N, C-alpha and C positions, 0 to 999 in steps of 0.2 A: 120363310118366319121362323124355323128352328134354326134355323143357323144365327139368323141375330139373337135369339135368345141365349145360347149357350158361350154367345164371345163374351155377353154383360154380367155374366157368375162370376168370375176370376178377377182378380187384383193384377197388373203388369207389373214386369220386373220394376222399373220407373219408380211403381207408388211405393212398395216392400225396398226399396233403397232407402227411397225418403223414410220413411218408418223410421226403418233401423238406424240411421243417422241420425235422427231428432232425440231416437231413447239412448241413443247410446252417447250423443253430448249431456242429456236430462241427468246420465247414471254418473260419469266426469262432475257435472258440479256439483250431484250430491256426495260424491265422495271426498272431494276437497273439503266440501264444508266438515264430512263427519268426523277427518282426518284432524282438520282446526280445531275441532271442538273437544276429542279425545282427549288433542295434545294441554289445550287450556284447562281437562278438568283434572288431568293429571297432576299440572300443577300446583293446582288449590290446595291437594294432593298433600302435594309435598309442601308444600308452604304449611301446613295446617300441621302437620308432622314433624315435620323441625321445630314450630312450636311448642307442641309437645310435652318434645324431647325437652328442647333445652330449656325449658320453665321446670320440668322433672329436675334436670341440676343443678334448678338456681335455689330451688324447694330444697334438694341433699346439702346445698349448702347452707343453707340456710337456717337447718333442724341438726346438722351435725358441724358447722363449722370448714367443713373443708370441700372437695370436689369430691366426686367418686372417682376408682382407679377407671374402672367399665365400665358398659353400659347395661353389662348386666346386673351390678349391682343395683341397677334405678328398679329393675323388675325381682331381683328377687327379696329388695326391702319392700316392695311394695306400691311404687313410686310410680312405677306403669306396668299394668300388666303385662305386659308382653311389646317386646321391641318393635316398631311398627314395621310395615314394610317401605322402601325406599322405591317410590311408582316408578323412579327413570332406571333403575336396574332388577323392578323385580325380586329385589334381596334383602334380607334384613341383616345381609354380614357385611354390603360393601358402605357404609355410613362412616363415612368419614370424620374421625375426630381430633381436636386439635389439644393438646394438653395447655394447663396455663400456666402461663410466664414464672417463673422461679419467684420466691421472693428473697429481696437481697436480706432481709434480716436472719434467713433461716435456709440459706441455701442445699440442705441435705434435706429438706423435707419433702415426700413424696410425692409427684405431679401431678393431678388429677386433668380430668376430662371436665373443662368449662363449655364448651363448643362443639356442635357436631353438624357435619354438612350432607351432599348426596353426592355420591358418589360418582356420579354421571360426569361428564364433560360438556354432554352438549351443549347449544344454549338453550335457551327459552325465549318465550315469543317479547319479551323482553334486553333478546340481546345479551343479554348477562349468563354466562356458563353456570350452570345449577350446584356446581361443587362451590362457587363463592357465594352463593345465597346464604 
């Protein structure tokens, strides 16, 4: 009788392996979902940051009649509190700026920044690289 009770107290090796396998599968599925959701969230932040910067560029142009020579002018003159982070590169320094096309009537005029894009070359969920958004 005593021998029979001692055999029923623990788990077999097979039972432990099955439980560990199930836990590993669940963790893998959860991790994949987590990575996808964080990427989607970073893309949403990128879209909002691009909108805010580009909107500030247009406000600057509407107020002053020309685009600023750099993004720092937006911060210095109060159009933005601070230059936002590029969530894809985790930096404020990697924004790619595009200069406005030259004016044919005034080819010597200083060109300003009229559009900003991400510095990342990775592709988004939509298949388009972030630096083309």
